N, C-alpha and C positions, 0 to 999 in steps of 0.2 A: 610366247604373247598372241592373240589373237591377229589373225591379220589384218592391216587397214586396207578397204577397198574405196578408191576412186573414181568417183563416174562423173565426166562431163556431157550434162545435158545440152550446157549451150557452147557456141561457136569460139574460137579463139578471138575474135575480133570484138564480138557481141559487144563488147564493153562499150570499144570504140565507135563502133555502132550506134548506140543504145546513147553516147555523150553526143554524139554530133546531131540525132534527129532528136532530143531532147532543146538542147541549146537552139537548135534550129525556129522548132515551132513554142522554146517559150520566149526565148528575146522577140520575135516578130507578132508578136500578138502585145494585147493591152488586154489586162494589167500584165505587164511583164512576170515571166517565173521562172524559175529552174527546179526541178526537185531535190529533193535533200539527200538524197543520195549521194548526190556527186558532191559532198561535205567529206565524205570517208577517202581520200586520198592515205596514205601513212603516218602524214603529219595532221589531217583531221581528227584522227581514230586517235593519236596519243593528245591533243587536244579534246575530246569528248571524254575521256576517260579521265584527264584532268577535271573535267568540268562536273563529272557524277562525285569528284570529292568535294567539290564546293560548299558551303553552310549552306547558299539558296536553292541549290538543287537538290531535293529533296527524295525525287520518284525510286531513284538507283538505291537510297537504302530503304527505302519504304518497300518497296517488293522483295530485298531480301530479306526485311521481319518477315513477314509473312512467308516465305519460304522457308528459312529459321525453322519458324513455330509452326506451320502448317503443312511439311513436305510430308509428314506419316500419312494424317486425314487424305494429302490427295493420292499417296501413292495407294491406301487402302481402298481408297474410291473407284480408281482408274482400276488395279491391278492391274498395270501396265506391264508387260514381256517386250517391247517396242518402245522406244522413246523418242519422237521425231522433232525437231525442233527448227522452226524458220527464223534464216537469219542470226544464226548460232553463233557469229562472229569466234570469241572465244571460248565459249562456251563455261566459263564464268560460273554465271549463277547456276547454271546445269547443276554443276556439282550437289547443291542439295537433296534435288530431286535424286540423282542416279544412287546417292548415297539413301534414300528413304527405300529404293528401289528392288529390294534384296532376289527377287525373282528376274530382274531384267536381261534379257539378252544380248538386246543391238541396240544399239544407239543410230539416229541417223542425221547429223547436223546438215542443214542447209543451207547454204549462201552461195553469195557470187563470188569471193577471194578464196581461190585457191589456199595461199598461204594463210589466209587464217583456219582456211580446215584442216591442211596439214598441220599447224602448228597444236592445235586442241588435239586435235584426236593423239599424237605422239603423246603431249602429254599423262593427259584420259588414261592411253594404254597402258603407261610406265605404274599408274595409279592403279589401274584395275585389269590386268593382264588375262581375265576372262573375258573382260569385254567385247561383244563385236560391233565395231564400227565401219558404218555402209557412209562415205560424206558424198551430198551431192555438190558439185558444181551448178546452181539455179537459181533462177531468181523465181522467189517465192510469189510472185505476184503472177505468174504466168502457171500456165498446164504441169504440174507435175506428175513425174511417175513414178510413184516411190516401187524400192526396190521388197522380194518376198521376204517377207520378216513375221516370227511370229506375233501373233494376235492374245490378249489386246491392243490395242496401239493407242498412245497418250499422241498426239499434235499438240505442241509447248510453240506459241506465241508469244514473247513475255517481252518485258521494256516499255512496254505501252508504245510501242512502233505504229501499234494499228491505228493511232492519232494522227499519224502521219499519211490516213489515207482519206481523200473525199470522200460523202458520204456514199456516192455510186459507187466508189472505188472501192469501196469498203462492203457493201451489197456485196459485188461480185467477188472480190476476193474471200468473204464467209461463205460463198457457195461455192467456191473452188475447192475451200477446204473442206462439207461437207459431200463433197460428191467422193473424199480420200478415205469418208469413214465407214468402217463392217460395223453390221453389229456388235456391240459389247466397244468399240471405240470412244474417245472423247478426244476434247480441243481441249486445251487450260490458257486462258487468255488474260493475259496481264493488260489493264486498263486503270489510266490517270482518270481523278475523279475530280467534278466542279468544285472548286473551294476558294475564297478571299480572292479577289483580283490581286492585291499587293503582294500575295504570296506567288499566285501564279507566274506573274510580270516579273518577281526579282528573280523566277527558277530560271527564265532564259533572257534576263540583262544583270548577269551579276556586276558587282562592283568594282572586281577584279579586270573584267573586262573579256575575260576568258570564252566567252559564250560569243562575243563581236568581234575576236579575232575566229573564232569556230565559222562563225555565218562569213566573214570577210572569205574563207579559206576556198571558197565556192569558186572564188572569182580567179584564184591561183592555178585553180585547176584547168579552166577553163583557156587561161593566158598559158598554162603549158603542155596541154595535150593541144589544143588548136590555135598556137599562135597567137592569140588574141592580146590586145594592149590595156586590160583593163588594168586601172592601178586602184586599189582599195582603199589610199587613202583619201579618194574622191568621192568616198561612201561613208556614210553612218549607218550603223546598228540601229535597226528599231525592233523592237517587239510590245507586241498589244494586244489585248483584250478583246474579244469579240463577242460578246454578251447573246448576239443575237443567235449567231452562229456557235458559241459556246468551244471558241477554239484559242489559242494564242497562236498568233501569225508574225510571222518575223520577215523582216524585209532587208534589201539595201536601199538607202535612200541616196540618191545623185546627191552630193551637195551645190553642185553646181551645170549648167546649162555643158553635154558633154559627148561627145562621139565616139563610140568606140569600133575598132574595127577590128575583125574576126578573118583573118586569111586561109583558114583551114577551112572555113567554110563561104567563103568569099562573099563576107558580109558586113556590111555596115547599121552599128545599132546608134541611132539618138535618144542621147536621156534628156528629159527635161530640167532643170534646175528643181529640187524637192520630189522628182516622180522614183515611185516605188519600183522597188525591185522583189517578188514574191519568194521566198528561196526553201519556207516551210508552212505547214498550218500544224498544231499539233492537237488537234483534239481533246475535249475533256467529256468524262462521261458519271451517269446517273444509274443505279440497277436496274430501274424499270428501260431505260432506253437502251440498254444493251439486251437484256432481255426479249425487248422487242427486235432488234435489230436479228439478234441469234434465232427468236422463231421465224423473220421473214426466211430464213436461209433455211429453214428446215432443220434448228436445232433447238433443244430443251438445259436452259439454266435448269443445272439442280444442284452445285456448291457454288459456294459465293463468301469469299473470304476478305478481309481490312487490313490494314494496317491499326497499328492501338492510335493513332488521330483520324482514322479515317480519311486517310488521303490518295489511299492507292488501293485498287481491287485486283486480285487474281480469283477467275469463277470457271468452273470446271462445265461442262454442256456436252450432250450426249446427242445422236441422232434420232429426232423423231420419225 
């Protein structure tokens, strides 16, 4: 079996420090915000896996449909010897790409969760003993230093996660990805597409209430890690379509006027009745918009694939 290498580029206490900084910044501004990355503790990750199986939540199925149908084309277009996946998680969808890349030498999963990286790598190496796996514990929105691996390299950012970044953040992120690419390398980007408002809202406000529980889980995380006294029952889950920004916005809306104490930050946070705490934006895209954002970052859109219902897209871009 090929060796599994794990490189930590984040300090051991980076997660705690980042949570403290995000909560302090987000809950002392107006409107109040918390980044969506704090949904994903162990329970939140389980809830999200449940969300992906809900009838209303189409993105995961749509992206998988494209990967199953188009993985050989993606492989042929990229010719990749190394696959780098940003925000790799369980690496489940990546298997379609791995299967389609017979000449693949190395897989470099990048994630903040060491347990997710180890679990995914162990499973992959049982299935593919000749694959070299070099995992990075890193924040993909920061400056990445990639290990030396053979090219061409394919950087994959799947799941529509780029939609969780605000426009300025997307611009910085895409430029940082461009800086990682050498001639012959490519970016494979997953993006959810603009569609009927009812379909979009239902995907983030399912009838079973799983997304509501997922949204409220961020309060449980803050309670547990910082000693806060949020009561999730004091908040309603809200999902709205912003047609001007073309994104879904998830909020937690206070049911009454209340005050939350966060001893870990020596912070007291007042909420007015009906006040919203924004926990996620999920931008939806159009092809020409993607082309423009890629071009601004120094990338050229070269291939575009959608599912059969044109709900989701995978695009391949190369350095200009």
